[in-house]
N, C-alpha and C positions, 0 to 999 in steps of 0.2 A: 505495500499501495505508501505510494507517496507521501510524504511531507511536505510538508512546506514552511520557508522561515523567515519568519519576519522580518524586516529591515527598518533598522530605531535612529533613531540619533538621539545618544548616552548626553543623557544630564545628569551633573556636579549632585542636583541635590538629594538622587537615587540614594545618594550613602546615608542617610541622615535617617533609613528606614533599619530596625530589624527583622527580616523573617528569614521562612525555610519558603521555598520554591518547588509548586507542584500542581500540574496542571490537570484539569477535570479529564482529561482527553488521559493521562499515565505518561504525559511525555514530559519533561523536567522543562526551566526556565529556569534564569541567572537573579532577579531581583526583586518580588515580590508572588506570595502564596496566592495561586488561582484558585477560583470558588470552583467546587462543582458541590457533590452529596456532603451528606450530615455528616465531618468526623466518625470514623467506628475505631472502637477500641486497638490501640497500638498492637502488632504483632507483639508475639512474647519474644523477650532477648534469648542468644544464642546461648544456648550451654544454660544455667542455674540459676537463675537473677534471682536474688534474693536470700539463697542459703547459701552463699557466701563459697560458693565450689567453683573452685577456678575453672576459665573459661577460653578456648580465642574466635573468632568470630567476626559477622558484623552486625549494623544497629541498622536495620530496616526503617529508619525513623524518617524523618521530612527532615532534619537541622541536625543530624546527628554524625554526620560525614558517611557515603555508600559504605565503604570500607575504612573502619578505624587502623589504622597502625599500630595500634599495640594491643594486648592484652588486657583482655572483660571478663568478670571482674580480675584484681589487679593482685596478690597475696605480696608485690613487694610496693606499692602502695601505702603511702602514709596513711592512717586511719584518720578519721572524718573527728578526732578527736584533739584536744590541747585550745590556746589562745589565735582570736582572729589573725590576720585574712586565713580562710581554707582554700588556698585555692585549688584552682576549677580545671581542666579541657575539656573540650567536645568545639564544635565547626558554634553553638550557638553562645560562648564566650569572648569571639569577636565583637563582640560592640560593650564588655564589661570592660571597666577599670581596670589599667594592667596591670596594676598590683594586687590583681584581684587571681588572673590566670599565672599557670608557670609553666612561662616563655621561658622559653632554651634559655641561658645565662650571655647570650652574644643579643637578650631582646630581641628578636628577630619577632613581624606580627603573628606567624601563620605556625610557628618550629616551636615543639612543648616539650619538656623538662616532665617527660610524666611520674615519672618516681618520689615529684618533691609535687603532687597533685594529691586531693582532697573526695574533691568531684566529678563528676560528670552532668552537665550541661548539654539537656537534650528537648529540643522542640520537637514533643510526640504528638498536637494536634493542632485545626485551625478547625472553625465550623465558624457558618455566614454569621452575621450578626444581625437582622432586619434585613427590609427589601429596598432600602434608602439608596436611590445611587449616589454615592459622594462627587465622583468626578468620570468625563471620558476619557482617554488616555489616549491624544492622537499623536503621538508622537512612534507607535508602530503602524505598519501595514498587514494587517486590518488593522483599526482604534477598536480599543475593549473598553470596559463597563471596571470601573472601580467600587466597591462595597465595601463595610465595616466588618467586621471580621473578631472575633476569640479563639486567642493563640492558648494549647497547653504545654508549659514547657516540665520536663520532669528534670529532677532531681538524683543522682543517684550516689550514693560511695563508691569510691574507683574498686577500693579496697575488697572488699564483699559484693559488689553488687545490688548492696540495699537501696531500695526505694526512699530516700529521704525525704520527698514529699512532688507534690504535682499540682503549679503554681498554672490554675487561670488568669489573661494578663488579655484586658480588651484594646483593641487596635485603637491607637491615639496620635501617628506619627506625622505632622506636617511641614510645610516646607516654608521658608519666611516669609512669601505670599498668605499663610493659611491654609494653601491650598492639601487637601492627603496625601502624603507618599503612599508609593507602592504598584507604583504604573513599570509596568515591565522594563527593559533595557534592553531585552529579546526575547521570543518563547517560540515553540515547537507547533505543529498542531495537525490532527490528522483532515484530510481534504474529504469534506463533506460532513460532515461532523461540523464546523462552525469554530471562532477563537471561542476559548475559552473566557470569564469572568476571571477578574484577581483581588486579592483583596490587602487594605492597606495595613500599613507595616507599623510594630508597635517603636514607637520612641526608645535612643539607648535609654533617655534617664529612666522613662518608667521601666526597662525589667528591668536597669539597676537598683532601684528601690526599693525592685518588689521580689529577688533574691536578696537583697542585704540583710533582712534575719537567718540564711541557715548562712549566709558567708562570712555576718564577724559578727555570728554567736561564739561565748563565752561556755570553752565547753569543758 
């Protein structure tokens, strides 16, 4: 089946948003979450999550990375204990304060020093919130619609695989002019099915504040 790729003008304010990105037709894009059916229960983790049994494999979640390049759970990781901050890893952590993320000693943006991490942060769900159209995204061909959404971010103890918390956050990201952020930089869709709608992003500030009680807990 043929696949058509949208042609876009990449705009700088896309960087203000925080989302994973899965189109309703099963294809992937790289800027905002695509609107589709109501979010279903995430599939189980590879191995025995929550039991502390070591496992390797992938986490098929929206924003945990298609294939994590480290063991999960990881018995060698630091326990979720002691004074804050409790360092994090995971694709969703790219929008958290740098001091909260277990970056390598070179302090590069995308490389993690996993043994120092205590928490894995994943975007595990997204569902449409209401039917009000926030904006039409006009930088892609074809144009697409943008709606509000509620995201679920699930936090796991890296050492054991234990779920620490699941946090639901409403989308709220806007650009300096007050327009909702989340329009895609690019997306693919199957000819005959039409282009999907997309979801507004969660702002970095909101994600940080909602995860603060977990990362900054004195344990």
